[in-house]
DRENDO-680421 format. One record per residue (C-alpha): residue number from 1; x, y, z. Coordinates in pm, 1 decimal. Example, Ala and Ser with C-alpha at 12.3 -4.5 7.8 and 13.67 -1.06 7.14 Angstrom:
BEGIN
nr 1&px 1230.0&py -450.0&pz 780.0 $
nr 2&px 1367.0&py -106.0&pz 714.0 $
This chain:
BEGIN
nr 1&px 30444.7&py 11000.0&pz 21682.6 $
nr 2&px 30081.3&py 10908.4&pz 21621.1 $
nr 3&px 29818.0&py 11093.9&pz 21819.0 $
nr 4&px 29565.6&py 10852.1&pz 21964.5 $
nr 5&px 29206.1&py 10931.9&pz 21875.5 $
nr 6&px 28977.1&py 10999.9&pz 22172.7 $
nr 7&px 28744.6&py 10716.2&pz 22270.5 $
nr 8&px 28436.4&py 10911.8&pz 22162.5 $
nr 9&px 28580.1&py 10946.7&pz 21810.0 $
nr 10&px 28633.7&py 10569.1&pz 21785.1 $
nr 11&px 28288.1&py 10500.4&pz 21923.5 $
nr 12&px 28078.6&py 10738.2&pz 21716.9 $
nr 13&px 28271.3&py 10844.9&pz 21403.9 $
nr 14&px 28165.3&py 10542.5&pz 21195.7 $
nr 15&px 27800.0&py 10628.7&pz 21264.7 $
nr 16&px 27829.2&py 10893.5&pz 20991.8 $
nr 17&px 27789.2&py 10612.0&pz 20738.9 $
nr 18&px 27431.1&py 10561.4&pz 20864.1 $
nr 19&px 27322.7&py 10887.4&pz 20699.0 $
nr 20&px 27273.6&py 10955.4&pz 20328.7 $
nr 21&px 27588.8&py 11163.7&pz 20285.4 $
nr 22&px 27793.2&py 10908.6&pz 20475.6 $
nr 23&px 27653.5&py 10622.6&pz 20267.1 $
nr 24&px 27738.5&py 10800.8&pz 19943.3 $
nr 25&px 28084.1&py 10886.4&pz 20072.5 $
nr 26&px 28148.6&py 10520.8&pz 20161.8 $
nr 27&px 28026.6&py 10413.7&pz 19817.5 $
nr 28&px 28254.9&py 10650.4&pz 19624.3 $
nr 29&px 28552.9&py 10572.6&pz 19847.9 $
nr 30&px 28501.5&py 10200.7&pz 19800.4 $
nr 31&px 28411.5&py 10191.1&pz 19430.6 $
nr 32&px 28620.1&py 10482.6&pz 19297.3 $
nr 33&px 28907.2&py 10531.0&pz 19543.4 $
nr 34&px 29143.6&py 10693.5&pz 19292.7 $
nr 35&px 28897.7&py 10863.0&pz 19058.0 $
nr 36&px 28750.7&py 11129.4&pz 19289.4 $
nr 37&px 28941.0&py 11320.2&pz 19558.9 $
nr 38&px 28784.3&py 11412.2&pz 19894.8 $
nr 39&px 28703.3&py 11776.2&pz 19803.1 $
nr 40&px 28532.3&py 11692.1&pz 19472.5 $
nr 41&px 28364.6&py 11392.5&pz 19633.5 $
nr 42&px 28211.0&py 11611.4&pz 19904.2 $
nr 43&px 28075.6&py 11860.0&pz 19648.8 $
nr 44&px 27936.6&py 11581.1&pz 19429.3 $
nr 45&px 27764.8&py 11419.1&pz 19727.1 $
nr 46&px 27606.1&py 11750.3&pz 19831.6 $
nr 47&px 27451.4&py 11789.0&pz 19485.7 $
nr 48&px 27334.3&py 11427.2&pz 19474.3 $
nr 49&px 27163.6&py 11465.8&pz 19811.0 $
nr 50&px 26973.0&py 11769.6&pz 19683.5 $
nr 51&px 26846.0&py 11572.2&pz 19383.1 $
nr 52&px 26749.6&py 11268.9&pz 19592.8 $
nr 53&px 26563.8&py 11478.8&pz 19849.8 $
nr 54&px 26358.6&py 11640.7&pz 19571.4 $
nr 55&px 26247.2&py 11318.3&pz 19403.6 $
nr 56&px 26211.8&py 11100.0&pz 19718.0 $
nr 57&px 26022.7&py 11290.5&pz 19989.1 $
nr 58&px 26048.0&py 11039.7&pz 20276.2 $
nr 59&px 25750.3&py 11189.2&pz 20458.4 $
nr 60&px 25520.0&py 11036.4&pz 20195.0 $
nr 61&px 25635.9&py 10685.3&pz 20287.5 $
nr 62&px 25645.9&py 10706.3&pz 20664.8 $
nr 63&px 25384.1&py 10693.9&pz 20937.9 $
nr 64&px 25398.5&py 10932.2&pz 21235.2 $
nr 65&px 25651.7&py 10795.9&pz 21482.2 $
nr 66&px 25862.5&py 10620.4&pz 21217.7 $
nr 67&px 26210.1&py 10701.7&pz 21089.1 $
nr 68&px 26445.5&py 10571.3&pz 20821.8 $
nr 69&px 26786.9&py 10455.4&pz 20941.4 $
nr 70&px 27075.3&py 10290.9&pz 20759.2 $
nr 71&px 27182.7&py 9970.3&pz 20932.7 $
nr 72&px 27444.1&py 9704.5&pz 20865.8 $
nr 73&px 27322.0&py 9447.2&pz 20615.3 $
nr 74&px 27281.4&py 9091.1&pz 20741.1 $
nr 75&px 27517.1&py 8987.0&pz 20461.1 $
nr 76&px 27811.1&py 9198.2&pz 20580.7 $
nr 77&px 27990.3&py 9311.0&pz 20897.8 $
nr 78&px 28023.9&py 9664.6&pz 21031.3 $
nr 79&px 28396.4&py 9614.3&pz 21092.1 $
nr 80&px 28483.0&py 9493.6&pz 20741.1 $
nr 81&px 28667.4&py 9732.9&pz 20500.4 $
nr 82&px 28354.9&py 9811.8&pz 20294.5 $
nr 83&px 28044.2&py 9735.1&pz 20500.6 $
nr 84&px 27710.5&py 9733.4&pz 20321.2 $
nr 85&px 27420.1&py 9923.5&pz 20472.2 $
nr 86&px 27048.7&py 9891.9&pz 20403.4 $
nr 87&px 26780.6&py 10154.0&pz 20475.5 $
nr 88&px 26512.2&py 10029.1&pz 20714.4 $
nr 89&px 26196.0&py 10184.5&pz 20850.8 $
nr 90&px 26181.4&py 10179.5&pz 21230.4 $
nr 91&px 25880.9&py 10252.7&pz 21449.4 $
nr 92&px 26019.0&py 10457.7&pz 21736.7 $
nr 93&px 25673.8&py 10517.5&pz 21884.7 $
nr 94&px 25321.8&py 10417.9&pz 21783.7 $
nr 95&px 24961.9&py 10449.8&pz 21903.7 $
nr 96&px 24988.8&py 10134.1&pz 22113.3 $
nr 97&px 25278.7&py 10288.1&pz 22306.0 $
nr 98&px 25065.6&py 10591.4&pz 22387.5 $
nr 99&px 24773.5&py 10369.0&pz 22488.8 $
nr 100&px 24998.0&py 10177.2&pz 22729.1 $
nr 101&px 25129.7&py 10502.2&pz 22876.9 $
nr 102&px 24773.5&py 10617.2&pz 22944.5 $
nr 103&px 24715.3&py 10289.6&pz 23131.2 $
nr 104&px 24998.2&py 10373.4&pz 23367.8 $
nr 105&px 25249.4&py 10120.8&pz 23233.9 $
nr 106&px 25602.1&py 10240.3&pz 23325.8 $
nr 107&px 25789.8&py 10411.4&pz 23045.3 $
nr 108&px 26087.7&py 10181.4&pz 23112.1 $
nr 109&px 25871.6&py 9880.9&pz 23020.3 $
nr 110&px 25747.3&py 10050.5&pz 22704.0 $
nr 111&px 26105.3&py 10144.9&pz 22619.1 $
nr 112&px 26208.1&py 9780.0&pz 22649.0 $
nr 113&px 25928.4&py 9670.7&pz 22414.9 $
nr 114&px 26015.2&py 9947.6&pz 22167.8 $
nr 115&px 26377.5&py 9832.4&pz 22156.2 $
nr 116&px 26261.6&py 9479.3&pz 22080.4 $
nr 117&px 26027.3&py 9610.5&pz 21812.0 $
nr 118&px 26286.3&py 9807.8&pz 21616.3 $
nr 119&px 26547.0&py 9529.5&pz 21642.5 $
nr 120&px 26295.1&py 9288.2&pz 21489.4 $
nr 121&px 26181.3&py 9544.1&pz 21228.8 $
nr 122&px 26539.6&py 9595.5&pz 21111.5 $
nr 123&px 26600.2&py 9219.7&pz 21094.0 $
nr 124&px 26285.2&py 9160.0&pz 20888.0 $
nr 125&px 26410.9&py 9422.4&pz 20641.1 $
nr 126&px 26752.2&py 9257.8&pz 20602.9 $
nr 127&px 26952.0&py 9463.8&pz 20851.9 $
nr 128&px 27101.5&py 9445.6&pz 21199.3 $
nr 129&px 27079.4&py 9723.4&pz 21454.9 $
nr 130&px 27363.9&py 9772.0&pz 21699.4 $
nr 131&px 27310.5&py 9892.7&pz 22053.5 $
nr 132&px 27496.2&py 10209.9&pz 21955.1 $
nr 133&px 27243.7&py 10265.6&pz 21674.0 $
nr 134&px 26952.4&py 10245.2&pz 21915.1 $
nr 135&px 27137.8&py 10463.2&pz 22164.0 $
nr 136&px 27184.0&py 10734.3&pz 21902.5 $
nr 137&px 26816.0&py 10717.6&pz 21804.6 $
nr 138&px 26699.1&py 10747.3&pz 22166.2 $
nr 139&px 26973.5&py 10973.5&pz 22307.3 $
nr 140&px 27100.8&py 10705.1&pz 22542.2 $
nr 141&px 27432.4&py 10525.4&pz 22579.0 $
nr 142&px 27453.9&py 10182.1&pz 22417.9 $
nr 143&px 27524.1&py 10022.2&pz 22756.1 $
nr 144&px 27183.9&py 10134.3&pz 22883.0 $
nr 145&px 27014.8&py 9991.3&pz 22571.7 $
nr 146&px 27200.1&py 9662.9&pz 22622.5 $
nr 147&px 27056.1&py 9635.1&pz 22973.3 $
nr 148&px 26701.0&py 9669.1&pz 22840.3 $
nr 149&px 26771.8&py 9412.1&pz 22567.8 $
nr 150&px 26936.2&py 9161.1&pz 22801.7 $
nr 151&px 26648.1&py 9188.4&pz 23047.3 $
nr 152&px 26397.6&py 9106.4&pz 22772.6 $
nr 153&px 26611.2&py 8817.2&pz 22643.4 $
nr 154&px 26637.4&py 8670.8&pz 22992.6 $
nr 155&px 26264.7&py 8709.2&pz 23061.4 $
nr 156&px 26165.9&py 8539.3&pz 22734.8 $
nr 157&px 26465.2&py 8302.5&pz 22691.4 $
nr 158&px 26539.0&py 8432.3&pz 22341.7 $
nr 159&px 26823.6&py 8597.6&pz 22155.6 $
nr 160&px 26732.2&py 8910.7&pz 21962.4 $
nr 161&px 26899.3&py 8955.7&pz 21622.0 $
nr 162&px 27154.9&py 9236.6&pz 21640.8 $
nr 163&px 27520.3&py 9289.4&pz 21546.0 $
nr 164&px 27642.7&py 9154.7&pz 21878.7 $
nr 165&px 27445.8&py 8828.9&pz 21862.9 $
nr 166&px 27470.5&py 8744.4&pz 21493.0 $
nr 167&px 27811.4&py 8890.0&pz 21407.3 $
nr 168&px 28001.8&py 8840.2&pz 21735.8 $
nr 169&px 28068.0&py 9212.9&pz 21763.5 $
nr 170&px 28106.8&py 9407.3&pz 22084.0 $
nr 171&px 28120.3&py 9227.6&pz 22417.3 $
nr 172&px 27805.8&py 9022.1&pz 22361.3 $
nr 173&px 27850.1&py 8660.3&pz 22468.9 $
nr 174&px 27506.1&py 8571.2&pz 22603.0 $
nr 175&px 27395.2&py 8421.0&pz 22270.2 $
nr 176&px 27674.8&py 8162.8&pz 22281.8 $
nr 177&px 27582.2&py 8069.0&pz 22636.9 $
nr 178&px 27215.5&py 8037.2&pz 22546.8 $
nr 179&px 27284.9&py 7825.1&pz 22237.8 $
nr 180&px 27520.1&py 7586.7&pz 22416.5 $
nr 181&px 27287.1&py 7560.5&pz 22718.2 $
nr 182&px 26988.7&py 7474.5&pz 22499.3 $
nr 183&px 27189.7&py 7198.4&pz 22331.1 $
nr 184&px 27395.7&py 7066.4&pz 22623.9 $
nr 185&px 27150.7&py 7108.7&pz 22913.9 $
nr 186&px 26805.0&py 7119.9&pz 22752.9 $
nr 187&px 26906.7&py 6853.3&pz 22498.3 $
nr 188&px 26746.5&py 7038.5&pz 22206.0 $
nr 189&px 26856.9&py 6963.2&pz 21852.8 $
nr 190&px 27077.4&py 7226.6&pz 21683.3 $
nr 191&px 26821.1&py 7301.4&pz 21410.6 $
nr 192&px 26554.5&py 7396.8&pz 21667.7 $
nr 193&px 26806.5&py 7605.5&pz 21860.9 $
nr 194&px 26910.7&py 7789.6&pz 21544.0 $
nr 195&px 26547.5&py 7889.6&pz 21480.9 $
nr 196&px 26485.9&py 7990.8&pz 21843.1 $
nr 197&px 26794.7&py 8213.4&pz 21856.4 $
nr 198&px 26778.0&py 8368.6&pz 21506.4 $
nr 199&px 27109.0&py 8206.9&pz 21407.5 $
nr 200&px 27214.4&py 8017.0&pz 21098.6 $
nr 201&px 27295.2&py 7647.0&pz 21128.3 $
nr 202&px 27649.1&py 7737.2&pz 21022.6 $
nr 203&px 27688.6&py 7968.4&pz 21323.8 $
nr 204&px 27537.5&py 7715.2&pz 21565.9 $
nr 205&px 27763.5&py 7439.5&pz 21433.3 $
nr 206&px 28065.3&py 7668.5&pz 21478.2 $
nr 207&px 27974.6&py 7745.2&pz 21840.3 $
nr 208&px 27930.6&py 7374.5&pz 21916.4 $
nr 209&px 28261.3&py 7287.2&pz 21750.6 $
nr 210&px 28452.1&py 7563.7&pz 21933.7 $
nr 211&px 28285.9&py 7476.1&pz 22264.4 $
nr 212&px 28381.5&py 7109.7&pz 22231.6 $
nr 213&px 28741.9&py 7196.3&pz 22145.3 $
nr 214&px 28770.6&py 7423.3&pz 22449.2 $
nr 215&px 28601.5&py 7163.1&pz 22671.7 $
nr 216&px 28843.2&py 6890.6&pz 22559.5 $
nr 217&px 29148.3&py 7104.0&pz 22638.3 $
nr 218&px 29005.1&py 7236.9&pz 22965.6 $
nr 219&px 28918.8&py 6889.1&pz 23091.6 $
nr 220&px 29275.5&py 6787.7&pz 23008.6 $
nr 221&px 29397.9&py 7051.2&pz 23252.8 $
nr 222&px 29525.4&py 7303.4&pz 22998.7 $
nr 223&px 29518.4&py 7676.8&pz 23083.4 $
nr 224&px 29356.4&py 7949.2&pz 22874.9 $
nr 225&px 29686.4&py 8050.4&pz 22708.9 $
nr 226&px 29743.6&py 7696.8&pz 22581.5 $
nr 227&px 29380.3&py 7657.6&pz 22471.9 $
nr 228&px 29395.3&py 7987.5&pz 22283.3 $
nr 229&px 29707.3&py 7877.8&pz 22095.2 $
nr 230&px 29572.8&py 7527.2&pz 22028.7 $
nr 231&px 29230.7&py 7636.7&pz 21902.4 $
nr 232&px 29316.9&py 7969.8&pz 21741.0 $
nr 233&px 29044.2&py 8136.1&pz 21947.7 $
nr 234&px 29091.1&py 8470.1&pz 22120.5 $
nr 235&px 29170.9&py 8421.6&pz 22491.5 $
nr 236&px 28865.1&py 8628.1&pz 22586.1 $
nr 237&px 28645.8&py 8389.8&pz 22384.6 $
nr 238&px 28820.6&py 8088.6&pz 22540.0 $
nr 239&px 28744.5&py 8215.7&pz 22890.6 $
nr 240&px 28382.5&py 8276.8&pz 22796.5 $
nr 241&px 28352.3&py 7917.5&pz 22674.3 $
nr 242&px 28506.4&py 7798.1&pz 23000.5 $
nr 243&px 28242.6&py 7998.8&pz 23191.6 $
nr 244&px 27972.7&py 7841.8&pz 22975.1 $
nr 245&px 28120.2&py 7496.7&pz 23046.0 $
nr 246&px 28102.1&py 7560.9&pz 23421.2 $
nr 247&px 27740.3&py 7680.0&pz 23388.7 $
nr 248&px 27648.4&py 7367.6&pz 23191.7 $
nr 249&px 27817.6&py 7143.0&pz 23449.5 $
nr 250&px 27628.1&py 7312.8&pz 23733.6 $
nr 251&px 27296.1&py 7270.6&pz 23551.3 $
nr 252&px 27360.5&py 6917.5&pz 23430.3 $
């Protein structure tokens, strides 16, 4: 009888790989799975960390208010067997934030801008932040961070580059809706939409193709179970495309 892991273990355990020890552990497990056992691996990693910390004092490369965090590489996925992480420098707070506070701007507004800033900083350095990442860095739940992010995206009609929008992870669906709406309702060309939403043309083409397949079946009177089987798409994704179809029809 298998004991089910608590939800908090599933949610946060993989975050260990964001730290130096976790990154080294993932590397040795992936590259040398049979050469080094867990006990020896742990001791080896401890010694390597000591050496690295001596020769690479991070404080010499960071500004006040910045941190280094390991994020999922744009070229991989966090849920693949051996995800690749890249270290990025994130500005958690800067002088401009303090200046805005002294002007009486609400901290919630500054928080929203800071979230946008570090998402874009990570992306420019070849990585993708998840909402859980930002939650850990700010001692907030990922759901709260998502609300800040979604509010900004809605206000500015953009899609920020994160694991949910570019890798279809989590429950994020807004990027699909935005992409399809821009093409179907606003009549923008896919290339322009790809640039506006920080997506590759390959991803945009896939969304359009999937949307059209779901639309064809839905207009033919087929239910979500049939459409899921016919298209090979998860039923949750099928229903999201149906919602997007209804939105597009209402705005047409």
